[in-house]
N, C-alpha and C positions, 0 to 999 in steps of 0.2 A: 618437472613441475607437478606437484601433487595438488589436485583440486578435489575437495570433498564436498559432496552434495548431501545435505541433511534435510530429510523430508522426501527422500528419493522414492518413496512409495507412491507419490503423486505422479500420475501419467502426464498431466498438463505441465507442471513445474519441471520435474526432472527430465521429461522427454525434451522439452524446449532447451534446457541447459545443456543436455548431452549433445543435441544436434548442433547448437551454437559452438560448443567446445570443439567438436570433431570437424566442423567446417572451417575452423580458423587455421589458416596456414602459418601465421607467426607462432601460435601456440604449438602446433605440430612440430615446428622446427626446434622448439625447446625440449621436446620429449615430454609426453603427457602421461600421468597416472591419474585415473579417475577412481575415486572411492565413493561408493554409494552407501548411505546410512539411513536407516529408518527403524523404528521400533516394531513395525508391522512386517513380519517376515515374508508373508506370501506376496504382497505387491512389490516388495523389495526384490524378491527373486525374479519376478516378471520383468522389472526394470533392468536388472542385471542381464537377463537374457536378451532383451531388446538392445541394450548398449553393446553387448558383444557382437550381436548380429550386425549392428550398424558399423562397428569397427571393421568387421570383415567385409561388408558391402562396400565401404569406402576405401578399402585397402590401407587403413590407418595402422600406425604402430603403437597406439595407446594401450597401456595396461589397464585392466578393469578388475575391480574387486568390490565386494559388498560386506557389510557388517551391521549388526544390531547394537554394537558397543560404541558408545560415544568416544571414549578415550582412544580406542584404536583408530577411529575414523579421523580424529583431528591431529593426532600425534605427527609432528613435523610437516603439517600441511602448509602450503604456501598461500592458498586461498580456500576459504570455507564459505559456501553458498547455501543459504537456508531459506526454506519456506515451510512453516509448520502451523498447525492448528490442532486443538483438542476438541473432539466431538463438535465439529464446526457448526453444523446446522442446528443441533440441539441447543447450543448456547446462543447462537445468533438469533434464533427465534425468540429467545428471552430478551436479548439486547434490543431487539426491535419492538417487541410487544409490550414489555413492562412499562417503559416510560410513557407510551401512548395510553396505557390503561390508567395512568395517573394524570392524564390531561396535558402532557407535554407534547407539543407538535413537532416531534422528531421525525424527519422525513426518511431517515435511513438507519443510522446507528452502528456503523462499522468502525469508522475512524474518529468521528466527532459525536457531539451530543452525549447524554448520560450513558447510552449503550456503548459508545466508544471508550468511555472510561473503564467500564467493567471488562470489556474486551481486552484492553491493555493490561489490566491487573491480572487477568488469567494468563496472558502471554509473558509477563515479566519473569515468572519463575523459570519456565523451561528455556527461555532464550538467554537468561542470565546464567543458567547452568551450562549452556553451550559456550557462552562467552568466557566463563571462568575456566572451562576445560581448555579453551584456546590460550588463555593467559598462562596456564601451567605447561601446556604441551606443545604449543606453537606460537610463542609470544610475538613473532614477527609476521604472522599471517594477517591478511586482510580479510575481514568478516563482511561479506556481502549479503545483506538481509533483504528478503522479499516478504517477510512475515508482517502482516498488518496488526495494529495500526502503526504504520511506518514511523512517523515522527515521534510517537510516544515511546515505542520500544527502543528506538535508537537513542532517544534522550536518556532512558534508564541505563542502557549499556554504556554510553559514552560518559555518563556521570559516575557510574558505580564500578566501572572496570577500567583497565588500561588498554583494552582491546581497540584496535583501529577498525571502527565499524562505519559502514556506509549503507544507507537504505535506498532501495531501488524500486521504481514503480513506473509503469508506462502511461500514467495519467497525463503527463505533459503532452504526449503525442495525440491524445484526444483533442486537446485545444488546438494543436497544430492543424489537424484535419478540419476542424470547424472553420478556422480562419481561411485555410486554403479553399474550402468549398464556397465560402461567402465571397471571397475575392476572385474566384475562378482562376486561381494560379496554382501551379504545381508546388507542393510543399517544399521541395528541395531548392526552390528559388527564393524562399522566404527566410530572412534572418529574424529569429524570434527569441531574444533573451527574456527569461522569466525568473521571478523571485517570489518567495512566500513560504508556505509549508505544504507538505504533501496533501494532495487533493484540495488545495486552496492556494493555488499559485497564479501569478498575474503577469501577463506579457507587458514588459516595460517598453518595448519598441516593436514595430512591425516594419521591416525594411526589405526592399527589393535587393537581393544579393548582387544583381547584375548592374543596376543603375544607382543604388544607394538611396532611392526615393523613399521618403517616409510614407507608408501606406495606411497609417491610422486615419487620416482625413477621408480616404477612399472607403475604409471599412465603416466609418460613421455614416457615410452617405448610403452605402449598400444596406447596412443594418436598418437604417431609418425607413427605407423603402420596402424592406422584406415583409412578406406575409407574416403576421404575428404568430400564427399557430404552426408555421413550418418548422418541423423537427422540434416541437415545443418541449417534449420530454427531455431532450438533450440540451437545448440551449435557451429555453424560455427564461430561466433564471439568469443565465449568463448575459443575456441581452439587457435586462433591466439593471443589472450591476454595472455593465458597461456604460449605460446611459447616466447612471447616478455617480459613479466613481471614476470613470474616464479610462479604465484599462480593461482589456478582455481577460476574464478568468478562465481557469481550467481545473478539472477536466469536464465534468458534466453536472447537470442540475442536482441529481440525487446526492452526489458526493459534496459538491460545493455547499449545498443546502444544509449539511450537517453542522455548519458553523454559523448559521444565520437564523435569528429568531423568527423572521417573517417569511422564510423560504417556502413554507407550506402553500402560500398564495400563488407561487410560481412553479410549483411542481405538481403534476397530475396526482390524484389521490393514490397514495402508496398502499399496496397490499402486502407485498413481501412475504408475509405469513398470514394465514387465516385459520381460526378455529371457532367453533360455536361454544361460548363459555358455559352454556347450559349443559353441555356434555361433560363438564368437569375439566380440571386442569390438564392441558396436553403434556405437562411435564411430570405428572404423577407416575409412580412406578408402573411399568408395563404399558404406558400410553405411547402412541406413535407421535414423533415430532411432526408438527404441522408442515404441510408442503411449502417448499421454498420457491419464490419467484424473484429473479433479479429485478425485474420491473414488469408491470402489467401494461401491455398494449393490446389493441384489439385482437391481434393474431394469437396472442398467448392464451386467450380464452376459447379459441376454436379448437377444442380437443374432445375426445370421447369421454364419457362419464367415468370410465375405468382407467384413465391415463395414469401411467406410473409416476411416482415422485421423481421430478427432474433431478434431484440430488443423486439418484442412482444411475442416471444416463448422461451426466454432464461431460464425461471424458470419453472421447471417441477411441476406437481401437488404435493402438500405437502404429500399427502397420499401415493404417489409412492416412496418416499424417505426412504431408510432403516433407522431404528432407531439404529444408531451406532455413536460412538464418532468420531469427526473429528481430524485433526492434529493441529488445531488452539490452540494457547497458552493461551487464555483468562482464561479458566477454570483451567488449571494447575497453573496459577498465583494466582487465587483466592484460590485454595486448599492450596497453600503454605502460602500466606499472612494471610488468615483467619482461616485455619484449621491446620497449622503446618505440612502439609504433603510435604516433599521435592520433587520437580519435576525438570526435565531437562528443562531449559529455554535457548535454544541455540541462539535465535535471537529476541531481543526486542529493540525498539527505545526509548532511554532515553538520557538525557544529559551526555556527555562524562565523566566528573569528573576524568580525567586523565587515563581512561581505555585504550585509544589508544594514545600512545605517539605522540607528534607533532601536535595534534589537540586541539582547545580551549576547556576548561573545560565545557563551557555552550553550545557547539555545540551538537545537537542531532545526535547520531550515532546509528548504529545497531550492537549490541554485545551480547555475552552471559551475563546472569544476574543471581543473586541469591537474596534471601530474608534474610536480617539481621535486627533483632529486628522489624520485621513486615513491613520493608520497602524494596522496590525493588532497588537494587544497581548493577552497572555494574561490571563485573569481569575483572580484569587486563589482558590485552592482550599483545602479543608481538608487537614490532614496525613493521609497514608496510614498505615494500621496498620503496625506495625513489620515484620511478616513480609512484607507486600506491598512496602513500601518497600525492603526488603533485596533482593528479586528485581529490582526496577526499577533500584536502584543498581548492581547487578552488570552489567546490560545497558549502563548508561551507561559503565561502565569499559571494557567490551568495545568499544563504539563509539569511544571516545576512542583506544584502542590501534589500532583498525583505521584510523582517519584518520591517526594517526602512522605506521603501517606504510606507507600509501600515500605520504605526503609524503617520508618518509625512504627509501623503496624498501627497506624492512627486512623480510626474511624472519623475523628473530628476533622483531620486534614482532608480526607476524602469528601466529607460533606462540604467543606469549603470549596473544593474543586467543582462539585456538583452545582453549588449555589452560584458560582461564577459563570457557569455555562449559559450562553444566550438562550438556549431552548427552555431553561428552567425559570418559571415565573411564580413559584409558590413555595414558601419554606416548609409548611407542614406536609404537603404532598411529596416534597423532595425527601424528607425524613422517612416517610412511609415507603417510598420507592426504594431508598437505600436499604432499609431493613428487609424488604422482600427480595432484593437482589442478593443480599448476604445469606439469606436462608436458601434461596433457590440454587445458588452457585457455591455453596459452602465447600464442596469437594474440589473445586477448581480455583478458588480465590485464596490469596494469602490470608493469614489470621489478622483480623483487625479488632482493636479494642477501644 
């Protein structure tokens, strides 16, 4: 079995995937070849050394190689696993800052909001390049993508190529942990089917696996009595959505809030990036990208005046990371597809194909899935309540327009997608924001006319 990891220079992503692969007994029994691919040679070499050392440490028989050539990496692959970004913090700082500069109350801007649209447009080119290489050189391979924005890039790949693509994200498990904590019950005792789109999914039922009891009434009681500011940054927005729309959303406030116009009232003031505008543009030639914060809490500001940029210290030493399996679903999917070992797949991003009633068949959604005759297919879900369905339908229309804008190189279609976004509330400022993004990110965006 040939498994290719693209973006293997990332310690966090590739280290996790390598450990998961090597700890899988069903995959080991098939015979495993791991190919590591990245355009950055130095971190790629480090990851190859780590992988070889882990193979030896575990007494595994896996073959390991690395390459900076895409075609060599994907040729005859059975599975291609990808997590890539280009100049991540440089462009993310723009995705977050520019919409807010124009008065749009975007709480994050990675997957939703105007920032998420431009993030997706930058990702379409390189990810479609990978997909088209798979089409030519490994047409039967399954493409497992961790690159954000999951739903938007998977929508482009599934619409524009014949590749079998699935988007994966651990956001679902954040919601599982929230519900487990509120109910005071272990997560593995809870049955939690969920449906929606990535970073905006909704638990359609909460049941006790042992007794079959419907636990939603109990959750409503517990939530109503809970201290309002308890874990506010994580679940403040989730709680008000739960009260108004009836289902618990996932994953957390900053991600869910990307899709909601009034989310800013329920998410603590976002910093993410800061610069003094009087010092000049932080993206001018020679300037240093503003410091990145995932979220600002009290502890995050308790630091010395000369603290290093967290972007340079995010990834711990590989040797310090425990050799244990993660909760990611890539390897369980491989075990079921290639080894016939049935696994729980509660949240994958694939075309709807009727799984969520009321959404287009070709719209990428996040749902439970199973393997049928070696292929990953969505599990039929219950209808979403009207209010939730309306929010998800809107995002589906935005995604379709975005893919059309990319294919047609259409600035007009992109502007339509921007104006549909719930965060955007002014036409003229939206046009000015669009023009600034096109100027700032001209080297990374597709040509638009």
